[in-house]
TIMILO-450251 format. One record per residue (C-alpha): residue number from 1; residue in one letter; x, y negated, z negated. Coordinates in nm, 3 decimals. Layout:
BEGIN
(atom NUM "A" (X Y Z))
...
This chain:
BEGIN
(atom 1 "X" (-12.086 13.411 -3.352))
(atom 2 "X" (-11.933 13.201 -3.072))
(atom 3 "X" (-11.885 12.837 -2.965))
(atom 4 "X" (-12.259 12.782 -2.939))
(atom 5 "X" (-12.451 13.021 -3.162))
(atom 6 "X" (-12.443 13.007 -3.541))
(atom 7 "X" (-12.645 13.040 -3.861))
(atom 8 "X" (-12.653 12.869 -4.202))
(atom 9 "X" (-12.851 12.964 -4.514))
(atom 10 "X" (-12.929 12.796 -4.844))
(atom 11 "X" (-13.184 12.692 -5.103))
(atom 12 "X" (-13.555 12.781 -5.088))
(atom 13 "X" (-13.500 13.058 -4.835))
(atom 14 "X" (-13.365 12.816 -4.575))
(atom 15 "X" (-13.221 12.972 -4.258))
(atom 16 "X" (-13.099 12.741 -3.981))
(atom 17 "X" (-12.989 12.843 -3.632))
(atom 18 "X" (-12.808 12.662 -3.352))
(atom 19 "X" (-12.759 12.770 -2.991))
(atom 20 "X" (-12.564 12.461 -2.881))
(atom 21 "X" (-12.273 12.446 -3.125))
(atom 22 "X" (-12.465 12.252 -3.387))
(atom 23 "X" (-12.596 11.965 -3.179))
(atom 24 "X" (-12.939 12.084 -3.292))
(atom 25 "X" (-13.028 12.308 -3.585))
(atom 26 "X" (-13.366 12.483 -3.598))
(atom 27 "X" (-13.535 12.631 -3.904))
(atom 28 "X" (-13.613 13.002 -3.885))
(atom 29 "X" (-13.883 13.183 -4.085))
(atom 30 "X" (-13.700 13.369 -4.361))
(atom 31 "X" (-13.998 13.534 -4.545))
(atom 32 "X" (-13.855 13.431 -4.885))
(atom 33 "X" (-13.830 13.123 -5.106))
(atom 34 "X" (-13.533 13.263 -5.298))
(atom 35 "X" (-13.194 13.098 -5.276))
(atom 36 "X" (-12.993 13.250 -4.990))
(atom 37 "X" (-12.621 13.246 -5.062))
(atom 38 "X" (-12.453 13.427 -4.772))
(atom 39 "X" (-12.511 13.522 -4.408))
(atom 40 "X" (-12.318 13.756 -4.177))
(atom 41 "X" (-12.373 13.856 -3.814))
(atom 42 "X" (-12.201 14.137 -3.623))
(atom 43 "X" (-12.317 13.999 -3.287))
(atom 44 "X" (-12.560 13.737 -3.152))
(atom 45 "X" (-12.864 13.943 -3.254))
(atom 46 "X" (-12.787 14.155 -3.560))
(atom 47 "X" (-12.733 13.988 -3.897))
(atom 48 "X" (-12.807 13.986 -4.268))
(atom 49 "X" (-12.870 13.718 -4.532))
(atom 50 "X" (-12.860 13.780 -4.907))
(atom 51 "X" (-12.958 13.582 -5.215))
(atom 52 "X" (-13.121 13.566 -5.554))
(atom 53 "X" (-13.362 13.821 -5.701))
(atom 54 "X" (-13.188 14.097 -5.508))
(atom 55 "X" (-13.290 13.950 -5.173))
(atom 56 "X" (-13.155 14.113 -4.856))
(atom 57 "X" (-13.293 14.007 -4.517))
(atom 58 "X" (-13.209 14.157 -4.177))
(atom 59 "X" (-13.269 14.049 -3.817))
(atom 60 "X" (-13.212 14.238 -3.494))
(atom 61 "X" (-13.322 13.960 -3.261))
(atom 62 "X" (-13.107 13.663 -3.353))
(atom 63 "X" (-13.332 13.547 -3.634))
(atom 64 "X" (-13.659 13.529 -3.443))
(atom 65 "X" (-13.781 13.774 -3.706))
(atom 66 "X" (-13.629 13.836 -4.047))
(atom 67 "X" (-13.734 14.144 -4.244))
(atom 68 "X" (-13.665 14.223 -4.612))
(atom 69 "X" (-13.457 14.525 -4.706))
(atom 70 "X" (-13.474 14.711 -5.039))
(atom 71 "X" (-13.165 14.631 -5.247))
(atom 72 "X" (-13.271 14.817 -5.562))
(atom 73 "X" (-13.181 14.522 -5.783))
(atom 74 "X" (-13.334 14.192 -5.896))
(atom 75 "X" (-12.998 14.036 -5.980))
(atom 76 "X" (-12.853 13.754 -5.769))
(atom 77 "X" (-12.658 13.864 -5.462))
(atom 78 "X" (-12.384 13.625 -5.357))
(atom 79 "X" (-12.208 13.766 -5.050))
(atom 80 "X" (-12.254 14.006 -4.759))
(atom 81 "X" (-11.999 14.150 -4.514))
(atom 82 "X" (-12.036 14.407 -4.235))
(atom 83 "X" (-11.762 14.581 -4.036))
(atom 84 "X" (-12.003 14.709 -3.768))
(atom 85 "X" (-12.378 14.722 -3.705))
(atom 86 "X" (-12.424 14.999 -3.962))
(atom 87 "X" (-12.160 14.961 -4.233))
(atom 88 "X" (-12.170 14.676 -4.480))
(atom 89 "X" (-12.141 14.565 -4.842))
(atom 90 "X" (-12.322 14.317 -5.067))
(atom 91 "X" (-12.193 14.189 -5.403))
(atom 92 "X" (-12.344 13.997 -5.694))
(atom 93 "X" (-12.436 14.032 -6.058))
(atom 94 "X" (-12.608 13.876 -6.355))
(atom 95 "X" (-12.469 13.750 -6.686))
(atom 96 "X" (-12.765 13.917 -6.859))
(atom 97 "X" (-12.678 14.257 -6.710))
(atom 98 "X" (-12.301 14.226 -6.768))
(atom 99 "X" (-12.220 14.422 -6.454))
(atom 100 "X" (-12.059 14.342 -6.122))
(atom 101 "X" (-12.289 14.469 -5.847))
(atom 102 "X" (-12.158 14.629 -5.527))
(atom 103 "X" (-12.403 14.774 -5.275))
(atom 104 "X" (-12.308 14.965 -4.958))
(atom 105 "X" (-12.500 15.073 -4.651))
(atom 106 "X" (-12.407 15.298 -4.359))
(atom 107 "X" (-12.748 15.265 -4.195))
(atom 108 "X" (-12.762 14.895 -4.118))
(atom 109 "X" (-12.938 14.831 -4.447))
(atom 110 "X" (-13.218 15.085 -4.416))
(atom 111 "X" (-13.068 15.232 -4.733))
(atom 112 "X" (-12.845 15.055 -4.984))
(atom 113 "X" (-12.644 15.252 -5.241))
(atom 114 "X" (-12.496 15.107 -5.559))
(atom 115 "X" (-12.122 15.157 -5.600))
(atom 116 "X" (-11.942 15.163 -5.934))
(atom 117 "X" (-11.746 14.839 -5.963))
(atom 118 "X" (-11.595 14.915 -6.303))
(atom 119 "X" (-11.623 14.550 -6.407))
(atom 120 "X" (-11.865 14.352 -6.620))
(atom 121 "X" (-11.780 14.035 -6.429))
(atom 122 "X" (-12.010 13.887 -6.164))
(atom 123 "X" (-11.874 13.933 -5.811))
(atom 124 "X" (-11.896 13.640 -5.571))
(atom 125 "X" (-11.726 13.750 -5.246))
(atom 126 "X" (-11.644 14.057 -5.039))
(atom 127 "X" (-11.425 14.116 -4.734))
(atom 128 "X" (-11.332 14.435 -4.546))
(atom 129 "X" (-11.068 14.473 -4.275))
(atom 130 "X" (-11.211 14.810 -4.164))
(atom 131 "X" (-11.467 15.062 -4.288))
(atom 132 "X" (-11.235 15.179 -4.566))
(atom 133 "X" (-11.021 14.888 -4.685))
(atom 134 "X" (-11.176 14.595 -4.866))
(atom 135 "X" (-11.165 14.354 -5.157))
(atom 136 "X" (-11.418 14.189 -5.387))
(atom 137 "X" (-11.353 13.892 -5.616))
(atom 138 "X" (-11.541 13.731 -5.901))
(atom 139 "X" (-11.554 13.579 -6.246))
(atom 140 "X" (-11.258 13.575 -6.486))
(atom 141 "X" (-11.000 13.620 -6.209))
(atom 142 "X" (-11.143 13.955 -6.097))
(atom 143 "X" (-10.997 14.114 -5.783))
(atom 144 "X" (-11.091 14.473 -5.690))
(atom 145 "X" (-10.966 14.675 -5.391))
(atom 146 "X" (-11.087 14.993 -5.223))
(atom 147 "X" (-10.923 15.212 -4.959))
(atom 148 "X" (-11.211 15.460 -4.924))
(atom 149 "X" (-11.508 15.240 -4.843))
(atom 150 "X" (-11.586 15.164 -5.205))
(atom 151 "X" (-11.606 15.513 -5.349))
(atom 152 "X" (-11.328 15.398 -5.580))
(atom 153 "X" (-11.238 15.042 -5.676))
(atom 154 "X" (-10.898 14.951 -5.828))
(atom 155 "X" (-10.829 14.640 -6.034))
(atom 156 "X" (-10.560 14.411 -5.897))
(atom 157 "X" (-10.374 14.156 -6.111))
(atom 158 "X" (-10.470 13.806 -6.004))
(atom 159 "X" (-10.270 13.617 -6.266))
(atom 160 "X" (-10.563 13.386 -6.343))
(atom 161 "X" (-10.882 13.384 -6.548))
(atom 162 "X" (-11.048 13.128 -6.320))
(atom 163 "X" (-11.365 13.217 -6.134))
(atom 164 "X" (-11.273 13.340 -5.784))
(atom 165 "X" (-11.530 13.255 -5.520))
(atom 166 "X" (-11.399 13.362 -5.178))
(atom 167 "X" (-11.162 13.615 -5.018))
(atom 168 "X" (-11.032 13.647 -4.661))
(atom 169 "X" (-10.781 13.882 -4.496))
(atom 170 "X" (-10.629 13.857 -4.149))
(atom 171 "X" (-10.497 14.216 -4.165))
(atom 172 "X" (-10.470 14.491 -4.425))
(atom 173 "X" (-10.171 14.321 -4.588))
(atom 174 "X" (-10.222 13.946 -4.555))
(atom 175 "X" (-10.497 13.770 -4.747))
(atom 176 "X" (-10.605 13.474 -4.957))
(atom 177 "X" (-10.839 13.417 -5.250))
(atom 178 "X" (-10.967 13.079 -5.375))
(atom 179 "X" (-11.160 12.963 -5.680))
(atom 180 "X" (-11.203 12.720 -5.967))
(atom 181 "X" (-10.930 12.483 -6.081))
(atom 182 "X" (-10.789 12.446 -5.729))
(atom 183 "X" (-10.684 12.811 -5.729))
(atom 184 "X" (-10.537 12.956 -5.410))
(atom 185 "X" (-10.377 13.302 -5.422))
(atom 186 "X" (-10.193 13.480 -5.140))
(atom 187 "X" (-10.081 13.837 -5.086))
(atom 188 "X" (-9.852 13.986 -4.820))
(atom 189 "X" (-9.885 14.347 -4.939))
(atom 190 "X" (-10.255 14.417 -4.960))
(atom 191 "X" (-10.292 14.273 -5.307))
(atom 192 "X" (-10.023 14.469 -5.489))
(atom 193 "X" (-9.887 14.124 -5.570))
(atom 194 "X" (-10.082 13.797 -5.568))
(atom 195 "X" (-9.888 13.468 -5.563))
(atom 196 "X" (-10.032 13.129 -5.650))
(atom 197 "X" (-10.010 12.862 -5.381))
(atom 198 "X" (-10.023 12.489 -5.456))
(atom 199 "X" (-10.353 12.342 -5.340))
(atom 200 "X" (-10.278 11.994 -5.468))
(atom 201 "X" (-10.622 11.971 -5.629))
(atom 202 "X" (-10.781 12.078 -5.957))
(atom 203 "X" (-11.138 12.090 -5.826))
(atom 204 "X" (-11.336 12.403 -5.753))
(atom 205 "X" (-11.264 12.569 -5.419))
(atom 206 "X" (-11.557 12.757 -5.267))
(atom 207 "X" (-11.451 12.921 -4.942))
(atom 208 "X" (-11.146 13.021 -4.738))
(atom 209 "X" (-11.110 13.117 -4.370))
(atom 210 "X" (-10.809 13.182 -4.147))
(atom 211 "X" (-10.796 13.195 -3.767))
(atom 212 "X" (-10.462 13.381 -3.777))
(atom 213 "X" (-10.186 13.462 -4.030))
(atom 214 "X" (-10.067 13.101 -4.036))
(atom 215 "X" (-10.366 12.872 -3.977))
(atom 216 "X" (-10.642 12.842 -4.233))
(atom 217 "X" (-10.886 12.617 -4.416))
(atom 218 "X" (-11.025 12.594 -4.770))
(atom 219 "X" (-11.327 12.388 -4.879))
(atom 220 "X" (-11.476 12.281 -5.213))
(atom 221 "X" (-11.510 11.957 -5.401))
(atom 222 "X" (-11.660 11.755 -5.681))
(atom 223 "X" (-12.023 11.649 -5.639))
(atom 224 "X" (-12.077 11.275 -5.578))
(atom 225 "X" (-11.698 11.231 -5.554))
(atom 226 "X" (-11.544 11.414 -5.261))
(atom 227 "X" (-11.596 11.711 -5.031))
(atom 228 "X" (-11.258 11.881 -5.015))
(atom 229 "X" (-11.112 12.033 -4.697))
(atom 230 "X" (-10.758 12.170 -4.703))
(atom 231 "X" (-10.563 12.302 -4.403))
(atom 232 "X" (-10.245 12.503 -4.365))
(atom 233 "X" (-10.043 12.590 -4.055))
(atom 234 "X" (-9.779 12.798 -4.235))
(atom 235 "X" (-9.979 13.060 -4.420))
(atom 236 "X" (-10.038 12.844 -4.725))
(atom 237 "X" (-9.681 12.745 -4.807))
(atom 238 "X" (-9.814 12.393 -4.768))
(atom 239 "X" (-10.176 12.280 -4.788))
(atom 240 "X" (-10.278 11.939 -4.649))
(atom 241 "X" (-10.597 11.751 -4.733))
(atom 242 "X" (-10.821 11.668 -4.437))
(atom 243 "X" (-11.079 11.388 -4.434))
(atom 244 "X" (-11.427 11.534 -4.477))
(atom 245 "X" (-11.615 11.204 -4.478))
(atom 246 "X" (-11.863 11.335 -4.736))
(atom 247 "X" (-11.900 11.314 -5.113))
(atom 248 "X" (-12.095 11.640 -5.119))
(atom 249 "X" (-11.942 11.966 -5.237))
(atom 250 "X" (-11.864 12.196 -4.943))
(atom 251 "X" (-11.955 12.560 -5.005))
(atom 252 "X" (-11.857 12.756 -4.693))
(atom 253 "X" (-11.623 12.730 -4.393))
(atom 254 "X" (-11.597 12.930 -4.071))
(atom 255 "X" (-11.376 12.891 -3.763))
(atom 256 "X" (-11.395 13.081 -3.433))
(atom 257 "X" (-11.045 12.972 -3.323))
(atom 258 "X" (-10.773 12.726 -3.428))
(atom 259 "X" (-10.974 12.427 -3.312))
(atom 260 "X" (-11.347 12.489 -3.352))
(atom 261 "X" (-11.510 12.534 -3.691))
(atom 262 "X" (-11.791 12.434 -3.923))
(atom 263 "X" (-11.827 12.371 -4.295))
(atom 264 "X" (-12.154 12.340 -4.486))
(atom 265 "X" (-12.246 12.219 -4.833))
(atom 266 "X" (-12.474 12.043 -5.077))
(atom 267 "X" (-12.752 11.818 -4.949))
(atom 268 "X" (-12.784 11.994 -4.615))
(atom 269 "X" (-12.433 11.885 -4.514))
(atom 270 "X" (-12.302 12.040 -4.191))
(atom 271 "X" (-11.968 11.925 -4.049))
(atom 272 "X" (-11.800 12.037 -3.726))
(atom 273 "X" (-11.453 11.997 -3.582))
(atom 274 "X" (-11.316 12.074 -3.236))
(atom 275 "X" (-10.957 11.974 -3.311))
(atom 276 "X" (-10.870 12.193 -3.609))
(atom 277 "X" (-10.998 11.946 -3.864))
(atom 278 "X" (-10.806 11.638 -3.756))
(atom 279 "X" (-11.156 11.493 -3.752))
(atom 280 "X" (-11.486 11.634 -3.876))
(atom 281 "X" (-11.820 11.499 -3.757))
(atom 282 "X" (-12.161 11.549 -3.913))
(atom 283 "X" (-12.394 11.777 -3.720))
(atom 284 "X" (-12.763 11.693 -3.687))
(atom 285 "X" (-12.949 11.793 -4.001))
(atom 286 "X" (-13.298 11.937 -4.022))
(atom 287 "X" (-13.510 11.786 -4.300))
(atom 288 "X" (-13.771 12.044 -4.395))
(atom 289 "X" (-14.096 11.954 -4.569))
(atom 290 "X" (-14.164 12.219 -4.837))
(atom 291 "X" (-14.470 12.435 -4.781))
(atom 292 "X" (-14.505 12.557 -5.140))
(atom 293 "X" (-14.422 12.465 -5.496))
(atom 294 "X" (-14.100 12.633 -5.600))
(atom 295 "X" (-13.893 12.629 -5.918))
(atom 296 "X" (-13.528 12.733 -5.880))
(atom 297 "X" (-13.305 12.906 -6.129))
(atom 298 "X" (-13.096 12.650 -6.315))
(atom 299 "X" (-12.728 12.631 -6.223))
(atom 300 "X" (-12.492 12.698 -6.387))
(atom 301 "X" (-12.649 12.959 -6.612))
(atom 302 "X" (-12.533 13.013 -6.886))
(atom 303 "X" (-12.446 12.645 -6.928))
(atom 304 "X" (-12.263 12.398 -7.151))
(atom 305 "X" (-12.291 12.105 -7.152))
(atom 306 "X" (-12.505 12.034 -6.843))
(atom 307 "X" (-12.724 12.237 -6.610))
(atom 308 "X" (-12.924 12.137 -6.302))
(atom 309 "X" (-13.284 12.238 -6.230))
(atom 310 "X" (-13.426 12.204 -5.878))
(atom 311 "X" (-13.787 12.224 -5.763))
(atom 312 "X" (-13.996 12.152 -5.455))
(atom 313 "X" (-14.326 11.968 -5.420))
(atom 314 "X" (-14.521 12.055 -5.102))
(atom 315 "X" (-14.733 11.823 -4.892))
(atom 316 "X" (-15.105 11.850 -4.964))
(atom 317 "X" (-15.391 11.805 -4.721))
(atom 318 "X" (-15.445 11.438 -4.806))
(atom 319 "X" (-15.078 11.346 -4.830))
(atom 320 "X" (-15.125 11.252 -5.195))
(atom 321 "X" (-14.873 11.271 -5.476))
(atom 322 "X" (-14.877 11.569 -5.713))
(atom 323 "X" (-14.862 11.539 -6.091))
(atom 324 "X" (-14.550 11.725 -6.203))
(atom 325 "X" (-14.454 11.829 -6.555))
(atom 326 "X" (-14.123 11.998 -6.635))
(atom 327 "X" (-14.077 12.098 -6.999))
(atom 328 "X" (-13.810 12.294 -7.190))
(atom 329 "X" (-13.915 12.534 -7.470))
(atom 330 "X" (-13.730 12.745 -7.724))
(atom 331 "X" (-13.784 13.117 -7.791))
(atom 332 "X" (-14.074 13.040 -8.027))
(atom 333 "X" (-14.256 12.835 -7.764))
(atom 334 "X" (-14.177 12.503 -7.928))
(atom 335 "X" (-14.128 12.209 -7.692))
(atom 336 "X" (-13.764 12.101 -7.682))
(atom 337 "X" (-13.769 11.832 -7.413))
(atom 338 "X" (-13.994 11.689 -7.145))
(atom 339 "X" (-13.776 11.634 -6.840))
(atom 340 "X" (-14.048 11.512 -6.600))
(atom 341 "X" (-14.410 11.407 -6.646))
(atom 342 "X" (-14.513 11.194 -6.348))
(atom 343 "X" (-14.656 11.194 -5.996))
(atom 344 "X" (-14.416 11.304 -5.721))
(atom 345 "X" (-14.421 11.274 -5.344))
(atom 346 "X" (-14.361 11.592 -5.135))
(atom 347 "X" (-13.995 11.682 -5.129))
(atom 348 "X" (-13.709 11.850 -5.313))
(atom 349 "X" (-13.598 11.722 -5.653))
(atom 350 "X" (-13.333 11.802 -5.911))
(atom 351 "X" (-13.301 11.706 -6.277))
(atom 352 "X" (-13.020 11.762 -6.525))
(atom 353 "X" (-13.066 11.906 -6.873))
(atom 354 "X" (-12.772 11.809 -7.090))
(atom 355 "X" (-12.634 11.977 -7.401))
(atom 356 "X" (-12.389 11.692 -7.460))
(atom 357 "X" (-12.364 11.476 -7.768))
(atom 358 "X" (-12.623 11.232 -7.637))
(atom 359 "X" (-12.819 11.459 -7.406))
(atom 360 "X" (-13.158 11.620 -7.421))
(atom 361 "X" (-13.024 11.934 -7.591))
(atom 362 "X" (-12.849 11.755 -7.878))
(atom 363 "X" (-12.859 11.969 -8.189))
(atom 364 "X" (-12.975 12.281 -8.008))
(atom 365 "X" (-12.806 12.607 -8.097))
(atom 366 "X" (-12.678 12.869 -7.855))
(atom 367 "X" (-12.947 13.097 -7.722))
(atom 368 "X" (-13.223 13.151 -7.472))
(atom 369 "X" (-13.452 12.868 -7.365))
(atom 370 "X" (-13.729 12.844 -7.108))
(atom 371 "X" (-13.824 12.569 -6.864))
(atom 372 "X" (-14.173 12.548 -6.716))
(atom 373 "X" (-14.294 12.362 -6.408))
(atom 374 "X" (-14.665 12.275 -6.407))
(atom 375 "X" (-14.850 12.116 -6.116))
(atom 376 "X" (-15.228 12.159 -6.125))
(atom 377 "X" (-15.295 12.532 -6.116))
(atom 378 "X" (-14.934 12.612 -6.029))
(atom 379 "X" (-14.726 12.723 -6.329))
(atom 380 "X" (-14.382 12.884 -6.317))
(atom 381 "X" (-14.137 12.955 -6.599))
(atom 382 "X" (-13.771 13.055 -6.588))
(atom 383 "X" (-13.510 13.144 -6.849))
(atom 384 "X" (-13.180 12.969 -6.916))
(atom 385 "X" (-12.901 13.030 -7.166))
(atom 386 "X" (-12.719 12.765 -7.368))
(atom 387 "X" (-12.368 12.853 -7.490))
(atom 388 "X" (-12.200 12.639 -7.754))
């Protein structure tokens, strides 16, 4: 919200807060273990965080207390944006439901109303320049625009079928969208026409932010390879790679002026710059010990050929290891693969389930499968979809 105060959200209901520009980050109590995918504040005190299973959280005291709000959906919510303390939108969706979800509030989230998106594609980002004019973007190159607060949404031609993950406008005419395959799109007329800009990369791009009509940043990357940061000083005519210093994918970027900004990503990565990205430095990270067992939804889902499953193992009273078993089953309850069957120390883990030619899912047909985490009396099962 300014040079000193900021928030970051992520897996397992994590909410972090800083009051000194990121020198120290402190965990806040979020009242959920669901993945949180987006956070937005209208001032130092009032903000919202959204995530999976229809989660919407609100604070009116800078995160000292977070309270759940009723979204009316159990589908994942991926982005939240407010234009003032009362008026805001949340977007998301689920492949199972085949609908792009848009929710709107004019009461600060006391009540959320579903809007008709007119698309079956999942929506991943939302941005409004005022209470009436806004855009949402999503899967299969989807771009929708409204000029009446979302009562009506109009399809805009993006010129791509790539997943679009982030949208940002500096005024009602000038905006950018980024997504998979190194996609960067720009409009100078409110989205009537979208023009591709050359990013110089083919990796997924996750987030875009501009400090003015000329100066902006895009982040993304390839896990275990490089965290991508791109910068432009001419509105995207040219994009230049900046050195991130991390091999983790970067998922979000935010600047408060041309010089000072932060980007966050996989593995608790937080980077800060005070010179426009000429150099980025790693902020202090908070390593949280899980308090409960938790099994996350696999990602991506549906998947082919590989999906990742994450889970947490909490500390017990005696500091002992916990016996963990993670097994995949088909629709008939037959065991397909045992991914883990061993003792684990407290912490956060991830395991890959592969549908490749030599992976665990070799010979499996398209369809619904289940994975179950068992640890003593704790048992949790989630659904995943394999597409051939």
